C-alpha positions in Angstrom: 85.6 -66.5 50.6 82.6 -65.5 48.4 81.9 -62.4 50.4 85.5 -61.1 49.6 84.9 -61.7 45.9 81.6 -59.7 46.1 83.4 -56.9 48.0 86.1 -56.8 45.3 83.5 -56.6 42.5 81.7 -53.9 44.5 84.9 -51.9 44.5 85.1 -52.4 40.8 81.6 -51.3 40.2 82.1 -48.3 42.4 85.3 -47.4 40.6 83.2 -47.2 37.5 80.8 -44.7 39.2 83.6 -42.1 39.1 83.7 -42.3 35.3 79.9 -42.4 35.0 79.5 -39.7 37.6 81.8 -37.3 35.8 79.9 -37.9 32.5 76.5 -37.2 34.3 77.8 -34.3 36.4 78.8 -32.4 33.3 75.3 -32.1 32.0 72.8 -33.1 34.7 72.2 -31.3 38.0 73.2 -33.0 41.3 69.7 -33.4 42.6 68.4 -34.7 39.2 71.3 -37.1 38.8 70.9 -38.4 42.3 67.1 -38.9 41.9 67.4 -40.6 38.6 70.1 -42.9 39.9 68.0 -44.1 42.8 64.7 -44.1 40.8 66.4 -46.7 38.6 67.8 -48.5 41.6 64.5 -48.6 43.4 62.7 -50.3 40.5 65.4 -53.0 40.4 65.4 -53.4 44.1 61.6 -53.7 44.3 61.8 -56.6 41.8 64.7 -58.3 43.5 63.2 -57.9 47.0 59.9 -59.3 45.9 61.5 -62.2 44.1 64.0 -63.1 46.8 62.0 -62.3 49.9 58.6 -63.4 48.4 57.1 -60.1 49.6 58.1 -56.6 50.6 58.7 -56.8 54.4 57.1 -54.0 56.4 59.5 -52.3 58.8 58.5 -51.9 62.4 58.0 -48.6 64.2 61.5 -49.0 65.8 63.0 -49.4 62.3 61.5 -46.3 60.8 64.0 -43.8 62.1 67.1 -45.9 61.2 65.6 -46.5 57.7 65.1 -42.8 57.2 68.6 -42.1 58.4 69.9 -44.7 55.9 68.1 -43.0 53.0 69.2 -39.5 54.1 72.9 -40.4 54.7 73.9 -43.0 52.1 71.5 -41.9 49.4 70.4 -38.2 49.7 73.4 -36.6 51.3 76.1 -38.7 49.8 75.0 -38.5 46.2 74.1 -34.9 46.1 77.5 -34.1 47.6 79.2 -36.6 45.2 77.8 -35.0 42.1 78.4 -31.4 43.4 82.0 -32.3 44.2 82.6 -33.9 40.8 81.4 -30.7 39.2 84.2 -28.8 40.9 87.2 -31.2 41.2 88.6 -34.1 39.2 87.7 -37.7 40.0 91.2 -38.6 41.1 91.3 -35.9 43.7 87.8 -36.9 44.9 88.9 -40.5 45.2 91.8 -39.5 47.4 89.5 -38.0 49.9 86.9 -40.8 49.7 89.8 -43.3 50.3 89.7 -42.1 53.9 86.3 -43.8 54.5 87.9 -46.9 56.1 89.9 -44.8 58.5 86.8 -43.1 59.9 84.7 -46.3 59.8 87.4 -48.1 61.8 87.7 -45.2 64.3 83.9 -44.9 64.9 83.4 -48.7 64.9 86.0 -48.9 67.7 84.3 -46.1 69.6 80.7 -47.2 69.1 80.8 -50.9 68.7 84.0 -51.7 70.6 85.6 -53.4 67.6 89.2 -54.2 68.2 91.7 -51.8 66.5 95.1 -53.2 67.5 98.4 -52.1 66.0 98.4 -54.7 63.2 94.9 -53.7 62.0 95.9 -50.1 62.3 99.0 -50.7 60.3 96.9 -52.5 57.6 94.6 -49.6 57.4 97.4 -47.1 57.1 99.2 -49.2 54.4 96.0 -49.6 52.4 95.1 -45.9 52.5 98.7 -45.1 51.5 98.3 -47.4 48.5 95.1 -45.6 47.4 96.9 -42.3 47.7 99.9 -43.5 45.7 97.5 -44.7 42.9 95.6 -41.4 42.7 98.7 -39.1 43.0 100.5 -41.3 40.4 103.4 -41.5 42.9 103.8 -37.8 43.5 102.5 -37.6 47.1 103.7 -34.1 47.6 101.2 -32.9 45.0 98.1 -34.4 46.7 96.8 -31.1 48.2 98.4 -28.7 45.7 95.9 -26.0 45.0 94.3 -25.8 48.4 91.1 -27.1 50.0 88.1 -25.6 48.3 84.3 -26.3 48.0 84.8 -29.3 45.8 87.1 -31.0 48.4 84.6 -30.0 51.2 81.7 -31.6 49.4 83.6 -34.9 48.9 84.9 -34.9 52.5 81.2 -34.6 53.6 80.6 -37.7 51.4 83.0 -39.5 53.7 81.0 -38.5 56.8 77.8 -39.5 55.1 79.2 -42.9 54.2 80.5 -43.6 57.7 77.0 -42.8 59.1 75.4 -45.0 56.4 77.8 -47.9 57.2 77.4 -47.8 61.0 73.6 -47.2 60.9 73.4 -50.2 58.5 75.1 -52.4 61.0 72.4 -51.5 63.5 69.3 -51.9 61.3 70.5 -55.2 59.7 70.2 -57.0 63.0 66.5 -57.3 62.0 66.4 -56.8 58.3 68.3 -58.5 55.4 70.8 -56.4 53.4 68.5 -56.4 50.4 65.5 -55.1 52.3 67.7 -52.5 54.1 69.0 -51.2 50.8 65.5 -51.2 49.2 64.2 -48.9 51.9 67.2 -46.7 51.9 67.0 -46.3 48.1 63.3 -45.7 48.1 63.4 -43.2 50.9 66.3 -41.4 49.4 64.7 -41.2 46.0 61.5 -39.8 47.5 63.4 -37.2 49.3 65.4 -36.2 46.2 62.3 -35.9 43.9 61.1 -32.4 45.1 64.6 -30.7 44.8 65.1 -32.4 41.5 61.9 -30.9 40.2 63.0 -27.5 41.5 66.3 -28.0 39.7 64.4 -28.3 36.4 64.7 -32.0 35.8 61.5 -32.3 33.8 62.6 -29.5 31.5 66.2 -30.6 31.1 65.5 -34.3 30.6 65.0 -33.9 26.9 68.6 -32.7 26.6 70.2 -35.7 28.2 72.3 -37.7 25.8 72.3 -41.5 25.3 75.6 -41.6 27.2 74.0 -39.8 30.1 71.2 -42.4 30.3 73.7 -45.3 30.1 75.7 -43.7 32.9 72.6 -43.2 35.0 71.5 -46.8 34.5 75.0 -48.0 35.4 75.0 -45.9 38.5 71.5 -47.2 39.4 72.1 -50.9 38.9 75.8 -51.7 39.2 76.8 -48.8 41.4 73.7 -49.1 43.7 71.8 -52.3 43.5 74.6 -54.8 43.3 77.1 -52.5 45.0 75.0 -51.6 48.1 73.6 -55.1 48.6 77.0 -56.8 48.5 78.6 -54.1 50.6 75.9 -54.5 53.3 76.4 -58.3 53.1 80.0 -57.6 53.8 79.2 -55.4 56.8 77.0 -58.1 58.2 79.4 -61.0 57.7 82.8 -59.4 58.5 82.0 -56.1 60.2 82.1 -52.5 59.0 85.8 -52.0 59.5 87.0 -54.8 57.3 84.2 -54.4 54.7 84.9 -50.6 54.6 88.6 -51.3 53.9 87.7 -52.7 50.4 86.7 -49.1 49.5 90.4 -48.6 49.0 90.1 -50.8 45.9 87.8 -48.2 44.3 90.4 -45.8 43.1 92.5 -48.7 41.8 89.5 -50.1 39.8 88.7 -46.6 38.6 92.2 -46.2 37.0 92.0 -49.7 35.5 88.6 -48.9 34.0 90.1 -45.6 32.8 92.8 -47.6 31.0 90.3 -49.6 29.0 87.6 -46.9 28.5 89.7 -43.7 28.3 93.1 -45.2 27.2 95.0 -43.9 30.2 98.2 -45.9 30.9 98.8 -48.3 33.8 101.8 -46.8 35.5 104.4 -48.0 38.0 102.6 -46.0 40.7 99.4 -47.9 39.9 101.1 -51.2 40.3 102.9 -50.1 43.6 99.7 -48.7 45.0 97.8 -51.9 44.1 100.3 -54.0 46.1 100.0 -51.7 49.1 96.2 -51.8 49.0 96.1 -55.6 48.7 98.7 -55.9 51.5 96.7 -53.6 53.8 93.5 -55.5 53.2 95.3 -58.8 53.9 96.8 -57.6 57.2 93.5 -56.2 58.4 91.5 -59.3 57.6 94.2 -61.8 58.7 94.4 -60.4 62.2 90.8 -59.8 63.3 
């Protein structure tokens, strides 16, 4: 039961990253924003890993490549694409595309790990994704793709592919490493890879122009959106599998709109309520019939 609470909180934290991400993307370059997010995260993860594990476990030669892939998919690629996408399209549109994560995770899990994908689980996934789309479109499904598929949509769709890779590689590497250690290595490797392009982007020059709100958003992205979010998500993958853990990503757009209500004053509409019911129903079906 606790793991489901953690996954719900993870979705809540990640919903907040859309608000923080839009704030940062307006004034900070994508490589700089990504590096600073994971520099902050790596410091917290170092402390947490040392305190909980009693040391920093050394990965074996066989784990080096998977760890590198974790850093390059879930940290480097995903976040650069995330910030680049949010520079070009609104957060709601981005969230619609990212809501497809569970579909691709389920498909590739079935193909690679032989996870069962019967008609009940498939229906649950479809209902949950539909709910996420209803929430983001505010009930006007026909307007989802109005305006075409441009570079912003392309970048966010590539985020989906990066996250699917991150989730499935994580399932493999966590057979020998704890979620905390896995995320620590992914964050550190990703941050190291992001540092050179962030310098070339002019981070050291622009840093003096960052506002207090920028720094608050970066710290939020680093700690809540990364440290707690990634660790709890990986715990979910390890305990209930990537398909069911990934389905909780559908709560992200719901939590984003709830946070927007409190932070930005946006109303909670009928479509939000209906979409929430659909998302919850889809998650229930998928988890009840494993």
